[in-house]
N, CA and C of each residue as an Amber inpcrd file, in Angstrom:
protein
   489
 -17.7410000-135.7490000  24.4710000 -17.3570000-137.1110000  24.6570000
 -16.0050000-137.6010000  23.6830000 -15.2070000-138.2850000  24.1790000
 -14.0140000-138.6340000  23.1540000 -14.3420000-140.0240000  22.9620000
 -14.2300000-140.3040000  21.5010000 -14.4000000-141.6980000  20.9890000
 -13.2050000-142.2440000  20.3750000 -12.8000000-143.1660000  20.3400000
 -11.6160000-144.0150000  19.4970000 -12.0080000-144.7460000  18.5880000
 -11.0510000-145.5780000  17.8250000 -11.1060000-145.8730000  16.6540000
 -12.0710000-147.0870000  16.6150000 -12.3240000-147.9580000  17.5400000
 -13.4130000-148.9980000  17.9160000 -14.9260000-148.1120000  17.6990000
 -14.8880000-147.2650000  18.5110000 -16.3180000-146.3930000  18.6400000
 -16.8360000-146.2220000  17.0450000 -15.5510000-145.3150000  16.5010000
 -15.9970000-144.9230000  15.0160000 -16.0430000-146.0490000  14.0760000
 -15.3790000-147.2930000  14.3060000 -15.8860000-148.4960000  13.4380000
 -17.1620000-148.7590000  13.6350000 -17.5950000-148.8930000  14.8650000
 -19.0330000-149.3060000  15.5270000 -19.9820000-148.3400000  14.5570000
 -19.7330000-147.0340000  15.0090000 -20.7850000-146.1840000  14.3940000
 -20.9700000-146.2680000  12.7040000 -19.5230000-146.2200000  12.2030000
 -19.7450000-146.4560000  10.5290000 -20.2980000-147.7260000  10.2510000
 -20.1740000-148.6090000  10.9240000 -21.0080000-150.1470000  10.4050000
 -22.2720000-149.7990000  10.6780000 -22.8500000-149.2270000  11.7980000
 -24.3430000-148.8840000  12.1820000 -24.6000000-147.7520000  10.9530000
 -24.0520000-146.9550000  10.7310000 -24.2630000-145.9520000   9.6100000
 -24.1910000-146.7720000   8.3940000 -23.6030000-147.6550000   7.5420000
 -23.7250000-148.4120000   6.6250000 -24.7970000-149.6200000   6.6440000
 -24.9790000-150.1980000   7.5570000 -25.8320000-151.3920000   7.9530000
 -26.5810000-151.1780000   9.1100000 -27.6310000-150.2660000   9.2780000
 -28.2000000-150.0130000  10.3280000 -28.9770000-151.2250000  10.8790000
 -29.2870000-152.4070000  10.3070000 -29.9380000-153.6320000  10.9550000
 -28.8920000-154.5650000  11.3360000 -27.6250000-154.2330000  11.3010000
 -26.5940000-155.4750000  11.9140000 -26.9080000-155.5940000  13.2390000
 -26.7790000-156.5790000  13.6320000 -26.9890000-156.9960000  15.2270000
 -25.6050000-157.1280000  15.6230000 -25.7490000-156.9090000  17.1150000
 -24.5760000-156.7800000  18.0040000 -23.6370000-158.1350000  17.8220000
 -24.2500000-159.3090000  17.4520000 -23.5910000-160.3720000  17.2820000
 -22.6720000-160.2520000  15.8160000 -23.4850000-159.8750000  14.8720000
 -22.7120000-159.7850000  13.2130000 -21.8240000-158.7510000  13.5530000
 -21.8370000-157.3660000  14.3570000 -21.1080000-156.3760000  14.3480000
 -19.6900000-156.9690000  14.8980000 -19.9540000-157.7390000  15.8970000
 -18.7190000-158.0580000  16.7670000 -17.8600000-158.9170000  15.4680000
 -18.3740000-159.8620000  14.9020000 -17.8990000-160.8230000  13.8120000
 -17.0870000-159.6740000  12.9510000 -17.8030000-159.0080000  12.4400000
 -17.2330000-157.9510000  11.2230000 -16.1300000-157.5990000  11.9330000
 -16.1540000-156.9500000  13.1120000 -14.9780000-155.8410000  13.5050000
 -13.9410000-156.4550000  14.3880000 -14.3190000-157.6390000  14.5570000
 -13.5360000-158.8300000  15.0900000 -13.2600000-158.3600000  16.6040000
 -14.1760000-158.1090000  17.3780000 -13.9850000-158.0580000  18.5110000
 -14.9380000-158.6470000  19.5170000 -15.0450000-158.8670000  20.5740000
 -15.8990000-159.6990000  21.5810000 -17.2730000-158.9450000  21.3320000
 -18.4440000-159.9820000  21.5590000 -19.7560000-159.4030000  21.4640000
 -20.2230000-158.4880000  22.6530000 -19.6140000-158.7070000  23.8280000
 -19.4800000-158.0500000  25.1570000 -18.8920000-156.3260000  24.7650000
 -17.9800000-156.6230000  24.2370000 -17.1930000-155.2510000  23.8290000
 -17.8870000-154.3750000  23.1570000 -18.7560000-154.8990000  22.0470000
 -19.6120000-154.2600000  21.1140000 -20.7050000-153.6060000  21.9250000
 -21.3850000-154.7000000  22.5460000 -22.6610000-154.2890000  23.4820000
 -22.2570000-152.8850000  24.6410000 -21.0490000-153.1310000  25.0710000
 -20.7460000-152.2620000  25.9900000 -20.6520000-150.7850000  25.2570000
 -20.1200000-150.8480000  24.2560000 -19.5740000-149.8500000  23.5930000
 -20.7530000-149.2080000  23.1860000 -21.7730000-149.6770000  22.3830000
 -23.2160000-149.3210000  22.0570000 -24.0260000-148.6860000  23.2670000
 -23.9950000-149.1920000  24.3540000 -24.6290000-148.7730000  25.5400000
 -23.9330000-147.5100000  25.9220000 -22.7130000-147.3060000  25.9080000
 -22.0270000-146.0350000  26.3740000 -22.3550000-144.8890000  25.2810000
 -22.3950000-145.4680000  24.2030000 -22.5830000-144.4200000  23.1070000
 -23.9780000-143.7640000  23.3190000 -24.9190000-144.6570000  23.6540000
 -26.2630000-144.6100000  23.7860000 -26.5070000-143.4950000  25.1000000
 -25.7060000-144.0330000  25.9800000 -25.7980000-143.2280000  27.2530000
 -25.4900000-141.9260000  27.2160000 -24.2490000-141.8580000  26.4830000
 -23.7080000-140.2540000  26.5330000 -24.3450000-139.5330000  25.3590000
 -25.0900000-139.9780000  24.5440000 -26.0530000-139.2160000  23.6060000
 -25.4730000-139.2080000  22.2500000 -24.2280000-139.8610000  22.1690000
 -23.6630000-140.0950000  20.7940000 -24.4930000-140.7970000  19.9780000
 -25.1580000-141.8750000  20.1360000 -26.4250000-142.3660000  19.3010000
 -27.3750000-142.0310000  19.9720000 -28.2100000-141.2850000  19.1360000
 -29.5410000-140.7170000  19.8510000 -30.6080000-141.5220000  19.6430000
 -30.8210000-142.4630000  18.7220000 -31.5840000-143.3040000  18.6720000
 -31.3360000-144.4380000  17.4220000 -32.2360000-145.3800000  17.3030000
 -32.2810000-146.3570000  16.2330000 -33.4040000-146.1470000  15.4410000
 -33.9590000-145.2370000  15.0850000 -35.1120000-145.0730000  14.4530000
 -34.3990000-144.8780000  12.9800000 -35.6920000-145.1800000  12.2360000
 -35.1960000-145.2390000  10.7390000 -35.0610000-144.0550000  10.1910000
 -34.3420000-143.6160000   9.2120000 -34.2600000-142.3230000   8.3410000
 -35.5570000-142.1450000   7.5210000 -36.4450000-141.5170000   7.8190000
 -37.5980000-141.2540000   6.9420000 -37.3910000-140.0770000   5.8910000
 -37.7640000-140.4480000   4.5310000 -37.6940000-139.6180000   3.5940000
 -39.0540000-139.0100000   3.3780000 -39.1160000-137.4370000   3.8910000
 -40.4550000-136.8040000   3.6750000 -40.8640000-136.7460000   2.2150000
 -39.9690000-136.6360000   1.1730000 -40.2260000-136.7340000  -0.3890000
 -41.1030000-138.1620000  -0.7380000 -40.4610000-139.3440000   0.1240000
 -41.1760000-140.3430000  -0.3570000 -42.4790000-140.3600000   0.3290000
 -42.8960000-139.7940000   1.5480000 -44.2390000-139.8080000   2.0030000
 -45.2570000-138.5860000   1.2020000 -44.7510000-138.1370000  -0.0690000
 -45.4800000-137.1820000  -0.5120000 -45.2270000-135.6910000  -0.2380000
 -44.0590000-135.4450000   0.4740000 -43.6000000-134.1020000   1.0320000
 -42.3730000-133.7730000   0.1480000 -42.3320000-133.5500000  -1.0930000
 -41.1800000-133.3040000  -1.8160000 -40.6960000-131.6160000  -1.5420000
 -41.2910000-130.8350000  -1.1420000 -40.8830000-129.4960000  -1.1070000
 -40.4130000-129.2510000   0.3430000 -38.9120000-128.7160000   0.2450000
 -38.4240000-128.4820000   1.4810000 -38.1090000-127.1270000   1.6570000
 -38.5920000-126.4450000   2.7710000 -38.4250000-124.9450000   3.1940000
 -37.6580000-124.9300000   4.3770000 -37.1600000-123.5470000   4.5750000
 -36.6210000-123.0730000   5.7020000 -37.2120000-121.5190000   6.0410000
 -37.9640000-121.5330000   7.1020000 -38.8430000-120.1430000   7.4250000
 -37.7790000-119.7120000   8.7830000 -37.3480000-118.3250000   8.4350000
 -36.8000000-117.5060000   9.5930000 -37.6890000-116.7920000  10.3420000
 -37.9040000-117.0620000  11.3030000 -39.0660000-116.5090000  12.0290000
 -38.5670000-115.1790000  13.0400000 -39.0260000-114.0940000  13.5050000
 -38.8100000-113.1750000  14.2420000 -39.9020000-113.1540000  15.0260000
 -39.5730000-113.2340000  16.5470000 -41.0670000-113.8060000  17.4810000
 -40.4320000-112.8150000  18.6690000 -42.1010000-112.4400000  19.1150000
 -42.1270000-111.3900000  20.0560000 -41.3490000-112.0710000  21.3590000
 -40.4850000-111.1230000  22.1120000 -39.4150000-111.1380000  23.0190000
 -40.0300000-111.7170000  24.3040000 -41.4360000-111.3180000  24.5710000
 -42.0340000-111.1680000  26.1270000 -42.7180000-112.6030000  25.9340000
 -42.0080000-113.6580000  26.2940000 -42.8020000-115.1680000  26.4280000
 -43.0180000-115.7730000  24.9680000 -42.6320000-114.9810000  23.8980000
 -43.0150000-115.5650000  22.6810000 -42.6350000-116.7090000  22.2280000
 -41.2520000-117.0300000  22.4500000 -40.6770000-118.2060000  22.1230000
 -41.6270000-119.2840000  22.4110000 -41.7390000-119.7930000  23.8510000
 -42.3110000-120.7140000  24.6870000 -43.7180000-121.0600000  23.7800000
 -44.8480000-120.0920000  23.4300000 -45.9770000-119.8210000  22.4980000
 -45.5620000-120.4130000  21.1850000 -44.5430000-120.0960000  20.6780000
 -44.3220000-120.3920000  19.1320000 -43.8130000-121.8390000  19.2000000
 -43.1840000-122.3260000  20.0760000 -42.4820000-123.6300000  19.9220000
 -43.8920000-124.5630000  20.3710000 -44.8490000-124.2320000  21.0610000
 -45.8730000-125.1340000  21.4590000 -46.7260000-125.1130000  19.9490000
 -46.7970000-123.9140000  19.3040000 -47.6670000-123.9820000  18.1700000
 -47.0150000-124.6470000  17.2280000 -45.6850000-124.5120000  16.7230000
 -44.8260000-125.3710000  15.8510000 -45.2510000-126.8230000  16.0810000
 -45.1450000-127.3620000  17.1810000 -45.2090000-128.4270000  17.5500000
 -46.2500000-129.3720000  17.1310000 -47.5450000-128.3430000  16.9700000
 -48.6240000-128.9780000  16.4190000 -49.0620000-128.9540000  15.0790000
 -47.7930000-128.4740000  14.2550000 -47.7590000-128.5570000  12.7540000
 -47.1870000-129.6480000  12.3990000 -47.6800000-130.7970000  11.6930000
 -46.8450000-131.7730000  11.1920000 -45.5460000-131.6400000  10.0670000
 -45.8450000-130.7520000   9.3870000 -44.8190000-130.5090000   8.4650000
 -44.0280000-129.8160000   8.9610000 -43.7990000-129.5040000  10.3490000
 -42.5800000-128.7710000  10.7370000 -41.5870000-129.9920000  11.2550000
 -40.4880000-129.8700000  10.7520000 -39.7410000-131.2220000  11.2030000
 -38.8090000-130.9520000  11.8470000 -38.1640000-129.6890000  12.2850000
 -37.2390000-129.3350000  12.9410000 -37.2330000-127.9130000  13.2540000
 -36.7490000-127.5980000  14.3630000 -36.5960000-125.9850000  14.8080000
 -35.5730000-125.9100000  15.4330000 -34.6740000-124.5570000  14.9940000
 -33.3020000-124.3590000  15.7480000 -33.6280000-122.9320000  16.4380000
 -32.9670000-122.6790000  17.5940000 -32.9970000-121.3040000  18.0340000
 -31.6750000-120.7590000  17.3000000 -31.7110000-119.4570000  16.9510000
 -30.5820000-119.1470000  16.2320000 -29.9900000-117.7390000  16.6730000
 -28.8960000-116.9730000  16.0300000 -28.6030000-115.6730000  16.4950000
 -28.9760000-114.9610000  15.1630000 -28.8280000-113.7070000  15.3640000
 -28.9820000-112.6430000  13.9450000 -30.0870000-112.0440000  14.1500000
 -31.0510000-111.6940000  12.8600000 -32.2690000-111.1220000  12.8000000
 -33.2000000-111.8150000  13.5240000 -33.2820000-113.1090000  12.9720000
 -34.2300000-114.0790000  13.0550000 -34.1940000-114.6630000  14.6770000
 -35.3310000-115.1970000  15.2690000 -35.1530000-115.8800000  16.3600000
 -35.0480000-117.4960000  16.1370000 -35.8780000-117.6830000  15.3070000
 -36.0130000-119.3210000  15.3110000 -35.8150000-119.6470000  13.4650000
 -35.1970000-121.0880000  13.3100000 -35.0060000-121.2220000  12.1200000
 -36.0010000-122.4220000  11.9860000 -36.8580000-122.4960000  11.2120000
 -37.8180000-123.6890000  10.9990000 -37.7610000-124.3730000   9.7490000
 -37.3250000-125.8190000   9.8060000 -37.1400000-126.5460000   8.6650000
 -38.8270000-127.3140000   8.3820000 -39.0860000-127.1270000   7.3510000
 -40.5170000-127.6900000   7.4520000 -40.7250000-128.3020000   5.6920000
 -41.5500000-129.2020000   5.5590000 -41.9450000-129.8360000   4.1600000
 -43.3050000-129.3550000   3.6700000 -43.2450000-129.6340000   2.4340000
 -44.9700000-129.6290000   1.9630000 -45.2130000-130.3230000   0.6330000
 -46.2190000-130.5080000   0.4240000 -46.6880000-131.3850000  -0.6230000
 -46.4190000-130.7260000  -2.0800000 -46.6630000-129.5140000  -2.1390000
 -46.5190000-128.7180000  -3.4320000 -46.2320000-127.0760000  -2.9430000
 -45.8760000-126.2070000  -3.7580000 -45.4600000-124.9280000  -3.5320000
 -46.9190000-124.2710000  -3.3080000 -47.9010000-124.6370000  -3.5500000
 -49.0060000-124.0310000  -3.1060000 -49.5960000-124.8120000  -1.7810000
 -49.0600000-125.8460000  -1.4120000 -49.2310000-126.4030000   0.1270000
 -48.4220000-125.5940000   0.8810000 -47.2480000-125.4140000   0.5600000
 -46.3380000-124.5440000   1.3920000 -46.9920000-123.2960000   1.8240000
 -47.7040000-122.7370000   0.9230000 -48.3200000-121.4720000   1.2350000
 -49.1910000-121.9680000   2.5550000 -50.0550000-122.8260000   2.3420000
 -50.7760000-123.4280000   3.6260000 -50.0190000-123.5710000   4.8810000
 -48.7510000-124.1250000   4.9430000 -48.0280000-124.6640000   5.8930000
 -47.5220000-123.2380000   6.5080000 -46.9070000-122.3000000   5.6070000
 -46.4430000-120.8930000   6.0730000 -47.5310000-120.3020000   6.7830000
 -48.7880000-120.3730000   6.4080000 -49.9900000-119.6300000   6.9950000
 -49.9620000-120.0520000   8.3000000 -50.1050000-121.3780000   8.5850000
 -50.0830000-122.1670000   9.6800000 -49.0970000-121.3740000  10.6240000
 -48.0030000-121.6740000  10.3600000 -46.6240000-121.3360000  11.0070000
 -47.1910000-119.7060000  11.5540000 -47.3850000-118.9880000  10.6890000
 -47.2700000-117.4900000  11.2840000 -48.6100000-117.0470000  11.5820000
 -49.7830000-117.9500000  11.9890000 -50.8810000-117.7440000  12.5950000
 -50.6820000-117.5370000  14.0460000 -49.5920000-117.9240000  14.7160000
 -49.3410000-117.6570000  16.0280000 -49.2260000-116.0810000  16.1890000
 -49.8230000-115.3930000  17.1310000 -49.8430000-113.7710000  17.1130000
 -48.2840000-113.5140000  17.9410000 -47.4070000-114.4160000  18.3640000
 -46.0710000-114.3270000  18.6680000 -45.1190000-114.1870000  17.6010000
 -45.4430000-114.7210000  16.4330000 -44.6430000-114.5120000  15.2050000
 -44.9260000-113.1850000  14.5380000 -43.7590000-112.5110000  14.8210000
 -43.9140000-110.8610000  14.1630000 -43.5630000-110.8240000  12.7350000
 -42.7080000-111.7800000  12.0930000 -42.3240000-111.5500000  10.7750000
 -41.4670000-113.0820000  10.2720000 -41.6870000-113.2600000   9.1980000
 -41.2200000-114.6120000   8.6150000 -40.3660000-114.4780000   7.3250000
 -39.6000000-114.9590000   7.0190000 -38.9310000-115.1920000   5.5300000
 -38.5030000-116.4960000   5.3670000 -38.9870000-116.9170000   4.1150000
 -39.0340000-118.2620000   3.5670000 -37.9250000-118.3470000   2.7160000
 -37.2610000-119.5020000   2.7500000 -36.1970000-120.0580000   1.6210000
 -36.9270000-121.4900000   1.2840000 -36.9550000-121.5380000  -0.0210000
 -37.1480000-122.8860000  -0.5940000 -35.8480000-123.5150000  -0.8060000
 -35.4100000-124.8820000  -0.7770000 -34.7160000-125.6440000  -1.0740000
 -34.9110000-126.3200000  -2.3810000 -33.9180000-126.0680000  -3.2250000
 -34.0150000-126.5190000  -4.4310000 -33.6050000-127.9070000  -4.8980000
 -32.5590000-128.2410000  -4.0340000 -31.8670000-129.4300000  -4.1190000
 -30.9900000-129.6370000  -2.9650000 -30.7190000-130.7400000  -2.5880000
 -29.7110000-131.0860000  -1.2030000 -28.6850000-131.8610000  -1.7120000
 -27.5820000-131.0400000  -2.0910000 -26.3750000-131.5570000  -2.9420000
 -25.4960000-132.5760000  -1.4790000 -25.9180000-132.2130000  -0.2520000
 -25.2080000-132.6570000   0.7430000 -25.9700000-132.8510000   1.5830000
 -26.7690000-134.2790000   2.0410000 -27.8910000-134.5080000   2.7810000
 -27.1020000-134.2650000   4.4660000 -28.0370000-134.5490000   5.6470000
 -27.5380000-134.7820000   6.7100000 -26.3530000-135.5930000   6.7280000
 -25.3040000-135.1920000   7.3920000 -24.6500000-136.3040000   7.4980000
 -23.6680000-136.3100000   8.8410000 -23.0880000-137.3250000   9.2310000
 -22.5030000-137.1840000  10.5020000 -21.0260000-138.0350000  10.5070000
 -21.0870000-138.9440000   9.5650000 -19.8940000-139.7190000   9.3500000
 -18.7040000-139.1630000   9.3720000 -18.4430000-137.8410000   8.7700000
 -17.1380000-137.0670000   8.5520000 -16.9020000-136.6920000  10.2130000
 -17.7360000-136.4440000  10.8460000 -17.7290000-135.9390000  12.1560000
 -17.0500000-136.7920000  12.9800000 -17.5720000-138.3040000  13.1940000
 -17.1650000-139.1970000  13.5650000 -15.6290000-139.3570000  13.5280000
 -15.3310000-139.5200000  12.1380000 -13.6810000-139.6060000  11.9720000
 -13.0970000-138.2250000  12.4570000 -13.5670000-137.3040000  12.4060000
 -12.9610000-135.9230000  13.0090000 -12.5810000-135.9840000  14.8060000
 -13.8780000-136.5300000  15.1300000 -13.5330000-136.6210000  16.5470000
 -12.9000000-137.5920000  17.2590000 -12.6170000-138.5760000  16.2500000
 -11.4010000-139.6140000  16.5010000  -9.9570000-139.0230000  16.4900000
  -9.5560000-138.3670000  15.4020000  -8.2100000-137.5220000  15.2950000
  -8.3780000-136.2520000  16.2930000  -9.1440000-135.5010000  16.4490000
  -9.3330000-134.4140000  17.3950000  -8.6760000-134.1820000  18.9200000
  -8.9450000-135.5400000  19.5860000  -8.5960000-135.4220000  20.8700000
  -6.9340000-135.3240000  20.8500000  -6.4060000-136.1290000  19.8160000
  -4.9270000-136.0440000  19.6530000  -4.3070000-134.7350000  19.3150000
  -4.8600000-134.0470000  18.4700000  -4.7420000-132.6110000  17.8270000
  -4.8260000-131.7840000  19.0100000  -5.9890000-131.7250000  19.6450000
  -5.9550000-130.8210000  21.1120000  -4.8400000-131.2820000  21.9260000
  -4.4280000-132.5190000  22.2930000  -3.3560000-132.6580000  23.3290000
  -2.2050000-132.1960000  23.1680000  -1.8780000-132.1770000  21.6670000
  -0.6670000-131.7610000  21.1590000  -0.5080000-129.7700000  21.4410000
  -1.6880000-129.7080000  20.9900000  -1.5960000-128.1830000  21.1110000
  -1.1900000-127.4000000  22.3600000
């Protein structure tokens, strides 16, 4: 999807002040309320805005340990089984299908390093998990961010058109 400078400004405003209402956003951006609403509807409909849920910090909930598990899984129907299994583990907060020697990259949290062992044991309990490798995150110097992508997406269509 191509976004323009107004879309980017709306997204930036929502990232800066997620509780801003449509009327206040229209005032701050100096555009009609209907324009902001129509843009928000389109950004939601096209999936650019995935949701308006709060960003929850697992550490603040008592899960300060972050780890990543690379899982190698059985190739005959194993992925579906493992994904069903992983959905049942609350500490598994994200899973990606990846290329390379692993099949899945699992982002998980734990209450402590010893609790991490319990969570890993839960993950590898599925018989379709053949091998697991764990990496513990020591710090998060660049947390999940999308604002630079928004700025880049505004500039990108012009660069593609010129190529």
